[in-house]
C-alpha positions as CSV (number, residue, x, y, z in Angstrom):
1,M,76.3,104.3,97.9
2,F,79.0,103.2,100.3
3,T,80.6,104.2,103.6
4,G,84.3,103.7,103.1
5,I,84.4,101.0,105.7
6,I,86.1,98.1,104.0
7,Q,84.4,94.7,104.6
8,S,86.9,92.4,103.0
9,V,90.1,92.2,101.0
10,A,90.0,89.8,98.1
11,V,92.4,88.4,95.5
12,V,92.1,89.3,91.9
13,K,92.2,85.8,90.4
14,K,92.4,86.9,86.8
15,Y,92.0,89.8,84.5
16,E,91.5,90.1,80.7
17,H,91.4,93.1,78.4
18,K,88.4,92.9,76.1
19,N,87.4,95.5,73.4
20,G,88.8,98.4,75.3
21,S,87.4,97.2,78.7
22,L,88.9,95.2,81.5
23,V,87.2,92.1,83.0
24,L,88.2,91.3,86.5
25,T,87.7,87.9,88.1
26,I,87.7,88.4,91.9
27,A,87.6,85.8,94.7
28,T,84.3,86.0,96.4
29,P,84.7,86.7,100.2
30,A,83.5,83.9,102.5
31,K,79.8,84.2,103.3
32,W,79.1,86.8,100.6
33,K,76.2,86.0,98.4
34,L,76.4,88.0,95.2
35,K,74.3,88.1,92.1
36,P,74.6,89.8,88.7
37,G,73.7,93.5,89.0
38,D,75.0,93.9,92.6
39,S,77.3,96.8,93.2
40,V,80.7,96.3,95.0
41,A,83.2,99.1,95.7
42,T,86.5,97.7,94.5
43,D,89.4,99.8,95.7
44,G,86.9,102.6,95.9
45,V,85.4,102.0,92.4
46,C,81.7,101.2,92.2
47,L,81.6,98.1,89.9
48,T,78.7,96.0,88.8
49,V,78.8,92.2,89.2
50,T,78.4,90.7,85.7
51,K,78.9,87.0,86.4
52,V,79.0,84.8,89.5
53,G,80.7,81.4,89.7
54,K,81.9,79.0,92.4
55,G,84.2,81.1,94.6
56,F,84.5,84.0,92.2
57,Y,82.6,86.8,90.5
58,Q,83.4,89.0,87.5
59,T,83.0,92.7,86.8
60,Q,83.8,94.8,83.8
61,L,85.5,98.2,83.7
62,M,84.8,100.4,80.8
63,E,87.2,102.9,79.2
64,E,86.1,105.9,81.3
65,T,86.7,104.0,84.5
66,L,90.1,102.9,83.3
67,K,91.0,106.5,82.5
68,R,90.1,107.8,86.0
69,T,91.3,105.0,88.2
70,T,94.4,103.1,89.1
71,F,93.0,100.1,87.2
72,G,94.0,101.9,84.0
73,H,97.6,101.9,85.2
74,Q,98.0,98.5,86.8
75,V,95.7,95.7,88.1
76,P,96.4,95.0,91.7
77,K,96.8,91.5,93.2
78,K,94.4,92.3,96.1
79,V,91.5,94.8,96.4
80,N,89.5,96.4,99.1
81,L,85.8,95.5,98.9
82,E,82.7,97.0,100.3
83,R,79.1,96.0,99.4
84,S,76.6,98.7,98.7
85,L,74.9,100.4,101.6
86,R,71.4,99.3,102.6
87,P,68.9,101.6,104.2
88,I,69.2,99.6,107.5
89,D,73.0,99.8,107.7
90,F,75.0,102.1,109.9
91,L,76.8,105.0,108.2
92,D,80.1,104.5,110.0
93,G,82.5,106.2,107.6
94,H,81.2,109.0,105.3
95,I,79.1,109.1,102.1
96,V,81.1,107.4,99.4
97,Q,79.7,107.0,95.9
98,G,82.3,104.8,94.4
99,H,82.9,107.4,91.6
100,V,86.6,108.0,91.7
101,D,87.6,111.6,90.9
102,A,91.4,111.2,90.4
103,V,94.4,109.1,90.9
104,G,96.9,110.2,93.6
105,E,100.4,109.1,94.4
106,I,101.7,108.3,97.9
107,T,104.8,110.5,98.5
108,K,105.3,109.7,102.2
109,F,104.3,106.6,104.2
110,R,105.3,106.2,107.8
111,V,103.9,103.1,109.5
112,Q,105.6,104.1,112.8
113,S,103.7,107.4,113.0
114,S,100.6,106.0,111.3
115,E,100.5,108.7,108.6
116,F,100.9,109.1,104.9
117,R,100.9,111.9,102.3
118,V,99.3,111.8,98.8
119,H,99.8,114.2,95.9
120,F,96.9,114.7,93.5
121,P,95.9,117.0,90.6
122,K,95.6,120.5,92.2
123,Q,92.2,121.3,90.7
124,Y,90.7,119.1,93.4
125,S,92.2,120.9,96.4
126,K,89.0,123.0,96.8
127,F,87.3,119.8,97.9
128,L,89.6,119.1,100.8
129,V,89.6,120.6,104.3
130,E,91.5,119.8,107.4
131,K,89.5,117.2,109.4
132,G,87.3,116.5,106.4
133,S,86.7,113.1,104.7
134,I,88.3,111.5,101.7
135,A,88.1,107.9,100.3
136,V,91.5,106.4,99.4
137,D,91.2,103.1,97.6
138,G,87.7,103.0,99.0
139,I,88.9,103.6,102.6
140,S,87.1,106.4,104.5
141,L,89.9,108.5,106.1
142,T,90.1,111.8,107.9
143,V,92.3,114.5,106.3
144,V,95.0,115.7,108.7
145,D,96.6,118.5,106.7
146,V,96.1,120.0,103.2
147,G,98.4,121.7,100.7
148,T,97.7,122.9,97.1
149,N,98.3,119.5,95.6
150,W,98.7,117.2,98.6
151,F,97.0,116.0,101.7
152,S,98.0,113.9,104.7
153,A,95.9,111.4,106.6
154,A,96.4,109.1,109.5
155,F,95.4,105.5,110.0
156,I,95.0,103.1,112.8
157,P,96.6,99.7,113.0
158,Y,93.2,98.1,112.4
159,T,93.1,99.8,109.0
160,L,96.6,98.6,108.1
161,K,95.5,95.0,108.9
162,G,92.0,95.0,107.5
163,T,92.7,96.7,104.1
164,T,95.4,96.8,101.4
165,M,96.8,100.0,103.1
166,G,99.4,97.9,105.0
167,E,100.9,96.9,101.6
168,K,101.2,100.4,100.2
169,R,104.6,102.1,99.7
170,V,105.9,105.5,98.5
171,G,105.3,105.8,94.8
172,N,102.1,103.6,94.8
173,L,99.0,105.0,93.0
174,V,95.7,105.2,94.8
175,N,92.1,106.0,93.8
176,L,90.7,109.2,95.3
177,E,87.1,110.1,95.8
178,F,86.7,113.6,97.3
179,D,83.7,114.2,99.7
180,V,80.5,114.6,97.7
181,V,79.1,117.2,100.1
182,G,82.2,119.3,99.6
183,K,81.9,119.0,95.8
184,Y,78.3,120.2,95.9
185,I,79.1,123.1,98.3
186,A,82.0,124.1,96.0
187,K,79.7,124.1,92.9
188,L,77.0,126.0,94.6
189,S,79.4,128.7,96.0
190,N,80.8,129.2,92.5
191,G,77.4,130.0,91.0
């Protein structure tokens, strides 16, 4: 489990397609001690560390993950990272599982007004409410406005500097994880 508060941005040093999967080699952030089996949210995708080396670690994305995330479209040069939540940690963002629901596309991005708009498959609109939470590339954000197949959110300058959000542009794809509480409520209310 994660919070959507990004702890580091790291470079993807190398990637390799292997038997229908994708192996990523990612630069280990300074002072991070990782071991095989650790979970790291990578652009919002919960990935298991499979190998650790000097200054890097590896993780493997299977076919299902590639189908549901931006990694199936393009491997980024940099990724947002968050280590898994420990029971003693503060829950500063919202509950994020690292289980991406859909890929969205940025259709508006205005740095001056600190806002952007993302279009997504409309079957997910029931999980969004104004002032609710969403994880975009693993970043916990508050929804400003919602339409049938889009939402807008705002960001602060700190988010632009401390995540890959500052490098995004119109047309970029992003990983979306809708609020798990909203998903459970929607399922329960539909019988």
